[in-house]
Backbone as CSV, one residue per row, in Angstrom:
resi,resn,N_x,N_y,N_z,CA_x,CA_y,CA_z,C_x,C_y,C_z
1,UNK,-4.027,2.663,-18.326,-4.752,1.875,-17.128,-4.252,2.874,-15.959
2,UNK,-5.359,3.059,-15.003,-4.960,3.587,-13.729,-5.166,2.895,-12.406
3,UNK,-4.326,2.854,-11.638,-4.338,2.122,-10.390,-4.569,3.130,-9.298
4,UNK,-5.592,2.790,-8.270,-5.711,3.537,-7.052,-5.353,2.643,-5.974
5,UNK,-4.440,2.996,-5.296,-4.053,2.180,-4.115,-4.530,2.903,-2.632
6,UNK,-5.600,2.399,-2.075,-5.960,3.152,-0.818,-5.940,2.418,0.501
7,UNK,-5.287,3.099,1.327,-5.079,2.546,2.725,-6.286,2.611,3.420
8,UNK,-6.753,1.749,4.280,-7.862,1.785,5.326,-7.976,2.864,6.119
9,UNK,-9.147,3.178,6.575,-9.214,4.369,7.551,-8.686,4.189,8.898
10,UNK,-8.756,5.249,9.689,-8.107,5.198,11.055,-8.562,4.059,11.653
11,UNK,-7.513,3.173,11.920,-7.977,1.823,12.659,-8.036,1.564,14.150
12,UNK,-8.995,0.824,14.400,-9.160,0.220,15.742,-8.596,-1.257,15.764
13,UNK,-7.343,-1.354,15.997,-6.669,-2.673,15.761,-7.357,-3.623,16.819
14,UNK,-7.884,-3.167,17.839,-8.429,-4.192,18.864,-9.529,-4.999,18.370
15,UNK,-10.313,-4.363,17.328,-11.399,-5.107,16.777,-11.299,-5.393,15.347
16,UNK,-9.958,-4.841,14.751,-9.867,-5.046,13.217,-10.747,-4.333,12.608
17,UNK,-11.166,-3.145,13.045,-12.236,-2.287,12.183,-11.806,-0.747,12.197
18,UNK,-12.740,0.158,12.405,-12.321,1.586,12.140,-12.544,2.308,13.643
19,UNK,-11.908,3.358,13.850,-12.329,4.358,14.985,-13.715,5.095,14.403
20,UNK,-14.317,5.697,15.191,-15.365,6.756,14.790,-14.704,7.629,13.716
21,UNK,-13.637,8.152,13.888,-12.918,8.960,13.042,-12.665,8.106,11.778
22,UNK,-12.119,6.915,11.810,-11.984,6.154,10.532,-13.321,5.871,9.766
23,UNK,-14.404,5.847,10.217,-15.805,5.681,9.559,-15.988,6.999,8.855
24,UNK,-15.822,8.081,9.499,-16.042,9.375,8.918,-15.097,9.524,7.502
25,UNK,-13.835,9.105,7.555,-12.961,9.417,6.685,-13.147,8.293,5.422
26,UNK,-13.765,7.203,5.770,-14.242,6.346,4.826,-15.452,6.764,4.151
27,UNK,-16.315,7.354,4.675,-17.525,8.087,4.038,-17.118,9.235,3.133
28,UNK,-16.199,10.103,3.530,-15.571,11.263,2.697,-14.979,10.684,1.627
29,UNK,-14.239,9.548,1.757,-13.608,8.836,0.665,-14.599,8.431,-0.440
30,UNK,-15.671,7.798,0.106,-16.742,7.055,-0.908,-17.397,8.270,-1.616
31,UNK,-17.447,9.528,-1.008,-18.252,10.614,-1.638,-17.275,10.871,-2.906
32,UNK,-16.092,10.839,-2.645,-15.014,11.153,-3.663,-15.019,10.205,-4.930
33,UNK,-15.139,8.975,-4.313,-14.933,7.849,-5.298,-16.143,7.606,-6.167
34,UNK,-17.279,7.998,-5.793,-18.482,7.626,-6.558,-18.708,8.531,-7.472
35,UNK,-17.812,9.549,-7.599,-17.813,10.574,-8.854,-16.921,9.937,-10.009
36,UNK,-16.069,8.794,-9.631,-15.159,8.367,-10.493,-15.783,7.073,-11.170
37,UNK,-15.189,6.578,-12.474,-15.701,5.344,-13.044,-14.489,4.479,-12.516
38,UNK,-15.033,3.464,-11.866,-14.217,2.503,-11.080,-14.603,1.158,-11.832
39,UNK,-13.559,0.620,-12.455,-13.879,-0.787,-13.157,-13.678,-2.057,-12.693
40,UNK,-12.815,-2.012,-11.391,-12.799,-3.148,-10.654,-12.233,-2.848,-9.549
41,UNK,-12.715,-3.370,-8.224,-12.315,-3.108,-7.096,-11.819,-4.342,-6.403
42,UNK,-10.560,-4.195,-5.700,-10.025,-5.500,-4.972,-9.712,-5.067,-3.595
43,UNK,-9.881,-6.101,-2.526,-9.830,-5.669,-1.204,-8.902,-6.718,-0.152
44,UNK,-8.362,-6.048,0.654,-7.761,-7.138,1.590,-8.863,-7.736,2.492
45,UNK,-8.503,-8.860,3.032,-9.449,-9.687,3.858,-9.759,-9.200,5.280
46,UNK,-8.712,-8.284,5.559,-8.694,-7.876,6.860,-9.944,-6.680,7.272
47,UNK,-10.458,-6.821,8.510,-11.769,-6.091,8.658,-11.710,-4.504,8.463
48,UNK,-10.554,-3.982,8.865,-10.417,-2.580,8.665,-10.416,-2.056,7.284
49,UNK,-9.686,-2.880,6.240,-9.769,-2.548,4.830,-11.030,-3.120,4.326
50,UNK,-11.758,-4.032,4.445,-13.092,-4.476,4.227,-14.350,-3.270,4.615
51,UNK,-13.958,-2.779,5.805,-14.863,-1.703,6.308,-14.881,-0.496,5.509
52,UNK,-13.525,-0.177,5.149,-13.204,0.976,4.356,-13.769,1.022,2.899
53,UNK,-13.530,-0.208,2.385,-13.963,-0.580,1.155,-15.474,-0.472,1.080
54,UNK,-16.084,-0.752,2.084,-17.628,-1.155,2.190,-18.434,0.271,1.826
55,UNK,-17.902,1.441,2.437,-18.530,2.640,2.262,-18.524,2.922,0.751
56,UNK,-17.241,2.774,0.090,-17.437,3.067,-1.416,-18.253,2.075,-2.018
57,UNK,-18.235,0.793,-1.812,-19.235,-0.420,-2.387,-20.720,0.194,-2.141
58,UNK,-20.982,0.754,-1.033,-22.398,0.991,-0.930,-22.755,2.281,-1.729
59,UNK,-21.957,3.322,-1.711,-22.071,4.504,-2.530,-22.108,4.236,-4.106
60,UNK,-21.402,3.267,-4.595,-21.234,2.978,-5.903,-22.162,1.860,-6.409
61,UNK,-22.523,0.890,-5.541,-23.259,-0.141,-5.931,-22.532,-1.278,-6.554
62,UNK,-21.163,-1.163,-6.282,-20.247,-2.060,-6.934,-19.927,-3.179,-5.824
63,UNK,-19.248,-4.266,-6.332,-18.662,-5.374,-5.573,-17.205,-5.491,-5.567
64,UNK,-16.673,-6.093,-4.543,-15.124,-6.184,-4.527,-14.647,-7.573,-4.383
65,UNK,-13.721,-7.821,-5.126,-12.834,-9.140,-5.010,-11.842,-9.222,-3.999
66,UNK,-11.723,-10.125,-3.075,-11.061,-10.185,-1.802,-9.774,-11.019,-2.245
67,UNK,-8.589,-10.671,-2.052,-7.352,-11.311,-2.244,-6.561,-11.401,-0.884
68,UNK,-6.077,-12.536,-0.472,-5.257,-12.761,0.600,-3.878,-12.088,0.557
69,UNK,-3.470,-11.826,-0.498,-2.093,-11.168,-0.652,-2.135,-9.774,-0.371
70,UNK,-3.453,-9.203,-0.426,-3.640,-7.709,-0.097,-3.689,-7.494,1.418
71,UNK,-3.636,-8.217,2.082,-3.746,-8.050,3.682,-2.362,-7.615,3.909
72,UNK,-2.197,-7.146,5.204,-0.868,-6.292,5.692,0.157,-7.271,5.526
73,UNK,1.160,-6.646,5.023,2.541,-7.497,4.674,2.923,-8.169,5.960
74,UNK,2.902,-9.653,5.706,2.980,-10.563,7.016,4.254,-11.154,6.866
75,UNK,5.277,-10.572,7.500,6.650,-11.299,7.476,7.484,-10.575,8.835
76,UNK,6.840,-11.025,9.972,7.619,-10.454,11.134,9.073,-10.966,11.280
77,UNK,10.024,-10.075,11.906,11.371,-10.295,11.929,11.560,-9.992,13.483
78,UNK,12.477,-10.899,14.129,12.988,-10.860,15.448,14.063,-9.869,15.524
79,UNK,13.807,-8.641,16.266,14.766,-7.660,16.391,15.755,-7.855,17.690
80,UNK,16.866,-8.046,17.196,17.818,-8.386,18.418,17.875,-7.397,19.430
81,UNK,17.769,-5.981,18.825,17.944,-4.904,19.926,16.621,-4.870,20.731
82,UNK,15.456,-4.931,20.387,14.364,-4.711,21.288,13.918,-6.033,21.683
83,UNK,14.307,-7.256,21.448,14.151,-8.496,21.691,12.453,-8.777,21.396
84,UNK,11.936,-8.107,20.203,10.680,-8.309,19.964,10.457,-8.539,18.433
85,UNK,9.357,-8.955,18.050,8.969,-9.248,16.661,8.632,-7.827,16.124
86,UNK,8.959,-7.445,14.845,8.657,-6.317,14.377,8.168,-6.442,12.812
87,UNK,7.689,-5.628,12.213,7.410,-5.579,10.829,8.790,-5.090,10.142
88,UNK,9.025,-5.496,8.963,10.183,-4.926,8.221,10.137,-3.610,8.097
89,UNK,9.165,-2.940,8.247,8.950,-1.403,8.068,9.174,-0.606,9.327
90,UNK,9.228,-1.232,10.450,9.621,-0.711,11.802,10.703,-0.818,12.234
91,UNK,11.659,0.058,11.678,13.114,-0.093,11.987,13.704,1.074,12.463
92,UNK,14.534,1.144,13.339,15.154,2.477,13.709,16.187,3.002,12.951
93,UNK,16.095,4.336,12.717,17.156,5.039,11.638,18.444,4.669,11.999
94,UNK,19.006,4.715,13.219,20.357,4.305,13.268,20.861,2.792,12.727
95,UNK,19.751,2.211,12.624,20.006,0.709,12.167,20.011,0.985,10.609
96,UNK,18.835,1.077,10.090,18.600,0.889,8.657,19.378,1.658,7.851
97,UNK,19.783,2.975,8.014,20.436,3.925,7.334,21.953,3.325,7.296
98,UNK,22.429,2.435,7.883,23.782,1.901,7.838,23.907,0.629,7.088
99,UNK,22.818,0.092,6.740,22.790,-1.184,5.812,22.608,-0.864,4.198
100,UNK,23.636,-0.581,3.476,23.633,-0.040,1.997,22.692,-1.094,1.143
101,UNK,22.785,-2.263,1.515,21.940,-3.005,0.683,20.424,-2.913,0.851
102,UNK,20.021,-2.387,1.842,18.369,-2.013,1.988,18.100,-1.223,0.864
103,UNK,18.957,-0.336,0.400,18.767,0.615,-0.756,18.905,0.076,-2.012
104,UNK,19.119,-1.338,-2.169,19.490,-1.862,-3.503,18.195,-2.715,-3.821
105,UNK,17.791,-2.590,-4.946,16.395,-3.270,-5.446,16.603,-4.837,-5.461
106,UNK,17.912,-5.397,-5.758,18.012,-6.751,-5.742,18.847,-7.389,-4.584
107,UNK,19.209,-6.629,-3.620,19.800,-7.106,-2.455,19.272,-6.853,-1.230
108,UNK,18.241,-6.216,-1.054,17.785,-5.753,0.362,17.204,-7.028,0.885
109,UNK,16.537,-7.811,0.216,15.797,-9.185,0.843,16.803,-10.151,1.315
110,UNK,18.109,-9.981,0.734,18.946,-11.058,1.103,20.078,-10.704,2.160
111,UNK,19.800,-9.510,2.747,20.509,-9.232,3.872,20.362,-10.004,5.100
112,UNK,21.367,-10.097,5.837,21.137,-10.876,7.081,19.860,-10.585,7.898
113,UNK,19.433,-9.293,7.975,18.399,-9.178,8.902,17.117,-9.508,8.223
114,UNK,16.936,-9.250,6.990,15.780,-9.816,6.295,15.610,-11.063,6.265
115,UNK,16.657,-11.909,6.101,16.792,-13.261,6.016,16.352,-14.017,7.275
116,UNK,16.758,-13.305,8.374,16.196,-13.909,9.638,14.862,-13.896,9.970
117,UNK,13.994,-13.090,8.995,12.539,-13.177,9.117,12.009,-14.324,8.505
118,UNK,12.795,-15.063,7.855,12.360,-16.413,7.121,11.547,-16.223,6.047
119,UNK,10.497,-15.533,5.949,9.517,-15.377,4.847,9.416,-14.089,4.161
120,UNK,10.336,-13.146,4.486,10.385,-11.681,3.846,10.203,-11.765,2.330
121,UNK,11.104,-12.508,1.773,11.353,-12.412,0.382,10.339,-13.271,0.003
122,UNK,9.751,-14.463,0.298,8.575,-15.218,0.024,7.402,-14.366,0.042
123,UNK,6.983,-13.583,0.847,5.927,-12.654,0.963,5.965,-11.636,0.142
124,UNK,7.185,-11.037,-0.242,7.159,-10.078,-1.212,6.934,-10.460,-2.731
125,UNK,7.620,-11.665,-2.908,7.333,-12.425,-4.318,5.883,-12.706,-4.272
126,UNK,5.112,-13.077,-3.159,3.746,-13.563,-3.131,2.910,-12.387,-3.635
127,UNK,3.123,-11.095,-3.101,2.529,-9.874,-3.454,2.703,-9.734,-4.817
128,UNK,3.889,-9.648,-5.407,4.197,-9.372,-6.678,3.501,-10.143,-7.678
129,UNK,3.519,-11.672,-7.417,2.724,-12.382,-8.249,1.158,-12.344,-8.291
130,UNK,0.721,-11.867,-7.071,-0.697,-11.605,-6.857,-1.220,-10.298,-7.794
131,UNK,-0.229,-9.269,-7.649,-0.553,-8.232,-8.337,-0.494,-8.357,-9.991
132,UNK,0.651,-8.892,-10.266,0.777,-9.318,-11.829,-0.275,-10.110,-12.356
133,UNK,-0.940,-11.092,-11.463,-1.910,-11.811,-11.871,-3.205,-10.937,-12.285
134,UNK,-3.476,-9.972,-11.421,-4.630,-8.995,-11.758,-4.422,-8.187,-12.764
135,UNK,-3.099,-7.481,-12.884,-2.732,-6.767,-14.092,-2.888,-7.469,-15.453
136,UNK,-2.557,-8.786,-15.389,-2.648,-9.664,-16.509,-3.991,-9.770,-17.043
137,UNK,-4.931,-9.885,-16.160,-6.325,-10.118,-16.270,-7.041,-8.795,-16.934
138,UNK,-6.326,-7.702,-16.598,-6.770,-6.407,-17.116,-5.966,-6.027,-18.491
139,UNK,-5.216,-6.774,-18.907,-4.491,-6.716,-20.152,-3.085,-6.215,-20.269
140,UNK,-2.369,-6.303,-18.890,-0.988,-5.901,-18.860,-0.066,-7.098,-18.336
141,UNK,0.620,-7.653,-19.014,1.418,-8.678,-18.996,3.019,-8.468,-18.345
142,UNK,3.295,-8.811,-17.343,4.766,-8.602,-16.766,5.899,-9.250,-17.734
143,UNK,6.813,-8.334,-18.111,7.766,-8.990,-18.960,9.183,-8.173,-18.316
144,UNK,9.760,-8.966,-17.460,10.880,-8.347,-16.952,10.584,-7.285,-15.881
145,UNK,11.161,-5.984,-16.330,10.814,-4.819,-15.595,9.715,-3.976,-16.080
146,UNK,9.225,-4.314,-17.243,8.071,-3.610,-17.914,6.714,-4.511,-18.159
147,UNK,5.662,-4.091,-18.540,4.577,-4.928,-18.915,4.152,-4.548,-20.297
148,UNK,3.944,-5.896,-20.825,3.431,-5.717,-22.215,1.971,-5.308,-22.334
149,UNK,1.591,-4.462,-23.054,0.144,-4.028,-23.282,-0.519,-4.813,-24.134
150,UNK,-0.878,-5.910,-23.717,-1.733,-7.081,-24.537,-2.908,-6.301,-24.894
151,UNK,-3.677,-5.653,-24.010,-4.918,-5.001,-24.281,-5.013,-3.694,-23.707
152,UNK,-4.408,-2.780,-24.242,-4.169,-1.367,-23.586,-5.554,-0.940,-23.475
153,UNK,-5.702,-0.244,-22.297,-6.914,0.394,-21.811,-6.916,1.547,-20.986
154,UNK,-7.838,2.162,-20.661,-8.030,3.286,-19.690,-8.894,3.054,-18.399
155,UNK,-8.864,1.643,-18.124,-9.708,1.280,-16.999,-8.851,1.758,-15.734
156,UNK,-9.828,1.922,-14.732,-9.449,2.195,-13.290,-9.702,1.188,-12.444
157,UNK,-8.681,0.684,-11.715,-8.783,-0.562,-10.749,-8.347,-0.036,-9.531
158,UNK,-9.009,-0.401,-8.550,-8.825,-0.119,-6.952,-8.398,-1.025,-6.125
159,UNK,-7.367,-0.763,-5.218,-6.998,-1.786,-4.352,-7.199,-1.110,-2.731
160,UNK,-8.056,-1.752,-2.192,-8.117,-1.316,-0.746,-7.302,-2.183,0.072
161,UNK,-6.339,-1.702,0.790,-5.286,-2.511,1.619,-4.648,-1.673,2.596
162,UNK,-3.356,-1.904,2.890,-2.740,-1.439,4.146,-1.252,-0.867,3.626
163,UNK,-0.563,0.142,4.599,0.430,0.656,4.206,1.687,-0.238,3.804
164,UNK,1.861,-1.235,4.633,3.042,-2.021,4.409,3.064,-2.502,3.064
165,UNK,1.810,-3.375,2.664,1.759,-4.007,1.328,1.463,-2.934,0.361
166,UNK,1.196,-1.698,0.584,1.147,-0.634,-0.549,2.612,-0.351,-0.900
167,UNK,3.398,-0.287,0.161,4.951,0.175,-0.188,5.454,-1.181,-1.177
168,UNK,5.231,-2.359,-0.687,5.685,-3.632,-1.529,5.057,-3.533,-3.104
169,UNK,3.805,-3.001,-3.215,3.282,-3.175,-4.555,4.087,-1.790,-5.242
170,UNK,4.259,-0.853,-4.678,4.928,0.392,-5.373,6.284,-0.111,-5.761
171,UNK,6.907,-1.053,-4.838,8.360,-1.421,-5.074,8.338,-2.314,-6.402
172,UNK,7.377,-3.199,-6.136,7.188,-4.073,-7.634,6.939,-3.183,-8.834
173,UNK,6.084,-2.349,-8.695,5.826,-1.805,-9.895,6.820,-0.820,-10.441
174,UNK,7.433,-0.028,-9.536,8.393,1.007,-10.055,9.935,0.577,-10.011
175,UNK,10.266,-0.708,-9.354,11.607,-1.141,-9.275,12.376,-0.578,-8.214
176,UNK,11.665,0.148,-7.124,12.407,0.740,-6.041,12.281,-0.475,-4.811
177,UNK,13.562,-0.630,-4.105,13.333,-1.388,-3.039,12.474,-0.844,-1.941
178,UNK,11.906,-1.743,-1.336,10.739,-1.271,-0.279,11.151,-0.779,0.840
179,UNK,12.390,-1.070,1.203,12.831,-0.279,2.693,12.954,1.156,2.537
180,UNK,13.400,1.833,1.715,13.287,3.331,1.796,11.817,3.928,1.729
181,UNK,10.858,3.052,0.984,9.516,3.386,1.087,8.948,3.146,2.195
182,UNK,9.058,1.972,2.984,8.544,1.695,4.256,8.874,2.866,5.257
183,UNK,10.314,3.252,5.147,10.801,4.131,6.244,10.631,5.589,5.866
184,UNK,10.505,5.779,4.605,10.602,7.189,4.338,9.187,7.889,3.938
185,UNK,8.222,7.101,3.642,6.989,7.355,3.218,5.860,7.222,4.281
186,UNK,4.814,7.871,4.199,3.759,7.679,5.007,2.402,8.090,4.311
187,UNK,1.574,6.767,4.457,0.466,6.865,3.789,-0.766,7.139,4.855
188,UNK,-1.344,8.253,4.996,-2.318,8.468,6.005,-3.622,7.795,5.821
189,UNK,-4.363,7.202,6.813,-5.499,6.620,6.563,-6.538,7.205,5.557
190,UNK,-6.989,6.261,4.869,-7.964,6.519,3.552,-7.275,7.278,2.262
191,UNK,-5.765,7.472,2.481,-5.064,8.258,1.376,-5.183,7.435,0.125
192,UNK,-5.131,8.141,-1.025,-5.188,7.595,-2.281,-3.894,7.797,-2.986
193,UNK,-3.403,6.687,-3.635,-2.229,6.744,-4.213,-2.347,6.387,-5.712
194,UNK,-2.137,7.222,-6.699,-2.555,7.028,-8.160,-1.353,6.696,-8.912
195,UNK,-1.359,5.718,-9.744,-0.568,5.361,-11.027,-1.012,5.080,-12.104
196,UNK,-0.344,5.524,-13.165,-0.932,5.266,-14.553,0.197,4.574,-15.354
197,UNK,-0.371,3.813,-16.357,0.390,3.290,-17.412,1.023,4.380,-18.235
198,UNK,2.066,4.248,-18.630,2.445,5.032,-20.000,3.099,4.287,-20.892
199,UNK,2.611,4.439,-22.182,3.127,3.390,-23.417,3.526,4.387,-24.421
200,UNK,4.776,4.831,-24.188,5.550,5.577,-25.152,5.882,4.720,-26.323
201,UNK,6.330,3.621,-26.252,6.498,2.687,-27.140,5.421,1.560,-27.431
202,UNK,5.006,1.509,-28.441,3.881,0.507,-28.605,3.991,-0.759,-28.031
203,UNK,3.026,-1.215,-27.195,3.046,-2.536,-26.460,3.761,-2.463,-25.269
204,UNK,4.695,-1.513,-25.019,5.515,-1.555,-23.778,5.140,-0.605,-22.779
205,UNK,4.646,-0.955,-21.627,4.135,-0.060,-20.671,4.676,-0.172,-19.460
206,UNK,4.936,1.026,-18.855,5.695,1.139,-17.458,4.495,1.982,-16.620
207,UNK,4.483,1.697,-15.333,3.826,2.741,-14.299,4.603,3.709,-13.824
208,UNK,3.670,4.961,-13.823,4.269,6.174,-13.098,3.235,6.385,-12.040
209,UNK,3.965,6.824,-10.776,3.257,7.424,-9.980,2.939,8.874,-10.007
210,UNK,1.515,9.083,-9.934,1.122,10.479,-10.199,0.960,11.243,-9.077
211,UNK,0.546,10.491,-7.908,0.513,11.015,-6.655,0.553,10.107,-5.648
212,UNK,0.968,10.461,-4.415,1.095,9.462,-3.250,0.301,10.089,-2.049
213,UNK,-0.501,9.147,-1.480,-1.142,9.496,-0.345,-1.933,10.669,-0.253
214,UNK,-2.927,11.056,-1.365,-3.687,12.141,-1.403,-4.772,11.974,-0.251
215,UNK,-4.977,13.020,0.316,-6.225,13.154,1.219,-7.080,14.266,1.128
216,UNK,-7.254,14.926,-0.114,-7.868,15.917,-0.375,-9.358,15.855,-0.051
217,UNK,-9.866,14.475,0.065,-11.315,14.302,0.528,-11.341,14.681,1.786
218,UNK,-10.536,14.461,2.586,-10.346,14.932,4.096,-10.565,16.495,4.236
219,UNK,-9.681,17.303,3.505,-9.551,18.607,3.571,-10.733,19.184,3.266
220,UNK,-11.522,18.840,2.175,-12.719,19.247,1.691,-13.851,19.373,2.861
221,UNK,-13.772,18.312,3.719,-14.567,18.340,5.037,-13.915,18.829,6.262
222,UNK,-12.838,19.526,6.208,-11.996,20.049,7.388,-11.734,18.831,8.281
223,UNK,-11.492,17.822,7.914,-11.114,16.628,8.739,-9.780,16.487,8.546
224,UNK,-8.927,16.513,9.754,-7.437,16.463,9.678,-7.137,15.105,9.725
225,UNK,-5.882,14.722,9.120,-5.616,13.338,8.743,-5.207,12.740,10.080
226,UNK,-5.537,11.596,10.201,-5.156,10.735,11.434,-3.660,10.446,11.487
227,UNK,-3.184,10.337,12.642,-1.829,10.254,13.132,-1.204,8.783,12.726
228,UNK,-1.953,7.806,12.679,-1.651,6.388,12.393,-0.617,6.266,11.353
229,UNK,0.370,5.617,11.522,1.363,5.356,10.519,2.640,6.294,10.808
230,UNK,2.544,7.253,11.477,3.631,8.240,11.698,4.190,7.971,13.188
231,UNK,5.370,8.567,13.327,5.925,8.359,14.518,6.272,9.904,15.175
232,UNK,6.766,9.920,16.575,6.712,11.243,16.925,7.673,12.414,16.214
233,UNK,7.167,13.339,16.003,7.834,14.531,15.366,9.035,15.044,15.929
234,UNK,9.147,15.031,17.276,10.202,15.135,18.259,10.164,14.368,19.254
235,UNK,11.523,14.026,19.741,11.575,12.856,20.585,10.837,13.198,22.035
236,UNK,10.694,14.529,22.323,10.022,14.732,23.831,8.594,14.790,23.444
237,UNK,7.999,14.353,22.327,6.681,14.135,22.273,6.035,12.884,22.759
238,UNK,5.898,12.971,24.041,5.706,11.478,24.706,4.575,10.916,24.365
239,UNK,3.521,11.796,23.989,2.151,11.424,23.532,1.937,10.903,22.226
240,UNK,3.087,11.045,21.404,3.103,10.587,20.148,3.868,9.167,19.927
241,UNK,3.637,8.288,19.040,4.200,7.049,18.938,5.758,7.158,18.775
242,UNK,6.697,6.333,19.608,8.073,6.453,19.327,8.472,5.256,18.627
């Protein structure tokens, strides 16, 4: 099996849709995907993801199934330093690098900071259960840290979603805590992350990430990646997000 996790195009959050650039990105992505065999498409209910997926659905003539658990990871936390609510991925380096348990796959959600968010662990588990239900329907059943290949196949399934929840999905599939993924990776708008199953032992499948955040469909059209999801490259870049 192959999984494609796709982040929505350059967002206009004020209308939960795409910018003019985002629509171009979505079209270029659709041109790429219409050449692929896509066996199933799943989508976040949020507008920016649905609009991105819509371009591919139009090009391929396919339909998508919408799941609430694919919406952006919804577990705000009150940051005592900024006195504001923030996503669990929006942390300052001087803070998250000092919490050793953030780097532990079984302890990160039980840290004082994450527990103060009330539903971080519950939302993480919700995403994992939703993902596993889809994979089971496609022939792969979760067994501890691996998947039982009940009906092994070479299907390609696609998820149109958001950066925060993408990292949670990768965390669940690969056994990596989400914090270093949230803080250390950046999926540009319309980027494609690809995972394959590997069944080196009969009936025992694990997922391996073959590529993260591919934006080759943009480069083909000389379209630069959007800055969305990144922060300032140097502190004195006042025009970039801090």
